[in-house]
C-alpha positions in Angstrom: 122.4 116.6 31.8 123.6 113.1 30.8 121.9 110.2 32.5 123.7 107.0 33.4 121.4 104.1 34.3 122.5 100.9 35.9 120.0 98.0 36.3 120.5 95.2 38.8 117.6 92.9 39.1 119.4 90.1 40.8 118.5 88.6 44.2 122.2 88.7 45.3 122.7 91.4 48.0 126.4 91.7 47.1 125.5 92.6 43.5 123.0 95.2 44.6 125.7 96.9 46.8 128.2 96.7 43.9 125.8 98.7 41.7 127.0 101.9 43.3 130.6 101.2 42.4 129.5 100.3 38.8 127.5 103.5 38.2 130.2 105.7 39.7 132.8 103.9 37.5 130.7 104.6 34.4 130.4 108.3 35.4 134.2 108.4 36.1 134.8 107.1 32.6 132.5 109.6 30.9 133.8 112.6 32.8 136.3 114.5 30.7 135.2 113.1 27.4 134.1 115.6 24.7 130.9 115.0 22.8 132.7 113.5 19.8 134.5 111.0 22.0 131.2 110.1 23.6 129.6 109.5 20.2 132.5 107.5 18.7 133.7 105.5 21.7 130.6 105.0 23.8 127.5 105.4 21.7 128.4 104.5 18.2 126.4 101.3 18.2 123.5 102.9 19.9 123.1 106.0 17.7 122.4 104.1 14.5 121.5 106.2 11.5 121.2 109.3 13.6 124.9 109.4 13.9 125.1 112.0 16.8 123.5 112.6 20.1 122.0 115.9 18.8 120.4 114.1 15.8 119.0 111.4 18.0 117.5 114.0 20.4 116.1 116.0 17.5 114.5 112.9 16.0 112.6 112.4 19.3 111.7 116.1 19.9 108.0 116.0 19.3 107.4 119.6 20.2 110.3 120.9 18.1 111.5 123.0 21.0 115.2 121.9 21.1 117.7 124.7 21.2 120.6 123.0 19.3 123.3 125.4 20.5 122.2 125.2 24.1 122.0 121.4 23.9 125.5 121.0 22.5 126.9 123.5 25.0 125.1 121.7 27.9 126.3 118.3 26.8 129.9 119.5 26.5 129.7 121.2 29.9 128.1 118.1 31.6 130.9 115.8 30.2 133.6 118.2 31.2 132.3 118.7 34.8 131.1 115.2 35.3 127.7 116.6 36.5 125.5 113.6 35.6 122.2 112.1 36.8 122.9 108.6 38.0 119.9 106.2 38.2 120.2 102.9 39.9 117.3 100.4 39.3 116.9 97.4 41.5 114.4 94.8 42.5 114.8 95.8 46.1 117.0 98.2 48.0 118.7 97.0 51.2 119.1 99.5 54.0 122.9 99.7 53.6 122.5 100.7 50.0 120.0 103.4 51.0 122.6 104.7 53.4 125.3 104.9 50.7 123.0 106.5 48.2 121.7 109.0 50.8 125.2 109.9 51.7 126.2 110.5 48.1 123.1 112.7 47.6 124.0 114.7 50.7 127.7 115.4 49.8 127.5 115.8 46.1 126.5 118.9 44.2 127.7 117.7 40.9 125.7 114.5 40.5 122.0 113.7 41.1 121.6 110.1 42.1 118.2 108.3 42.1 117.3 105.0 43.4 114.4 103.1 41.8 112.9 99.8 42.7 110.8 97.8 40.3 108.2 95.4 41.6 106.5 92.8 39.3 102.8 92.0 39.7 100.6 89.5 37.8 97.3 91.2 37.0 94.7 89.5 34.9 97.2 87.3 33.1 99.6 90.2 32.4 102.8 91.0 34.1 102.9 94.6 35.3 106.2 96.3 36.3 105.8 99.1 38.8 108.8 101.5 39.4 109.1 103.5 42.6 111.6 106.2 43.3 113.1 105.7 46.7 114.1 108.6 48.9 117.1 107.1 50.9 117.2 110.0 53.3 113.6 109.6 54.3 113.9 105.8 54.7 117.1 106.0 56.8 115.4 108.7 59.0 112.5 106.3 59.6 114.7 103.6 60.9 115.7 103.5 64.6 119.4 103.1 65.5 118.8 99.6 66.6 117.1 98.7 63.3 120.0 100.1 61.3 122.5 98.3 63.4 120.6 95.0 63.2 120.3 95.3 59.4 123.9 96.2 58.9 125.0 93.3 61.0 122.7 91.0 59.0 120.7 89.9 62.0 118.0 87.4 61.2 115.0 86.7 63.4 113.1 83.4 63.3 109.5 83.5 62.4 107.3 86.4 61.4 106.6 88.0 64.8 108.9 91.0 64.3 107.7 91.5 60.7 104.0 91.3 61.9 104.8 93.8 64.7 106.3 96.3 62.2 103.1 96.3 60.1 101.5 98.6 62.6 104.2 101.2 61.8 103.6 101.0 58.0 101.5 103.5 56.1 97.8 102.5 56.4 97.4 101.9 52.7 100.1 99.2 52.8 99.1 97.3 55.9 96.6 94.9 54.1 99.2 93.9 51.6 101.9 93.4 54.3 99.4 91.3 56.3 98.7 89.2 53.2 102.4 88.8 52.7 103.0 87.7 56.3 100.1 85.2 56.1 101.6 83.8 52.9 
């Protein structure tokens, strides 16, 4: 299955929401191409000396378990059907984005769509990036209707009282970090 990855590490909420349209646009462009078109039009500069997707995959196949015919057949089928894995990588995922991605996951049997957030930490003088796959359906189910409506409306609350009150509902292993953040 072909994987399309879109990365948006901007603080702008509009750009984070637009990422869904971008990744779907890329998938729409790829759907219907044949492997030769993919290699010449889209990946030519990325394939380098390998020259083909198959050769690039073979070069990275450390276990030498690649079935060449099955791979070529699968790539052609994936392109023809548009059955891709779409991965959206963000610095944070607003609730409205979770709802859209959750909806796409629910209604689509042709694409797999993953949402990943990346958090940066400074640890001992090194910068550590920690990715986390987000399950939009679970997160949306955790929100009350009032919370969903407030977040969609962009309601802001002064101070930290509501944030501090919500810490009690967070998983136990995250409470100390959230309290530290609230104090900060």
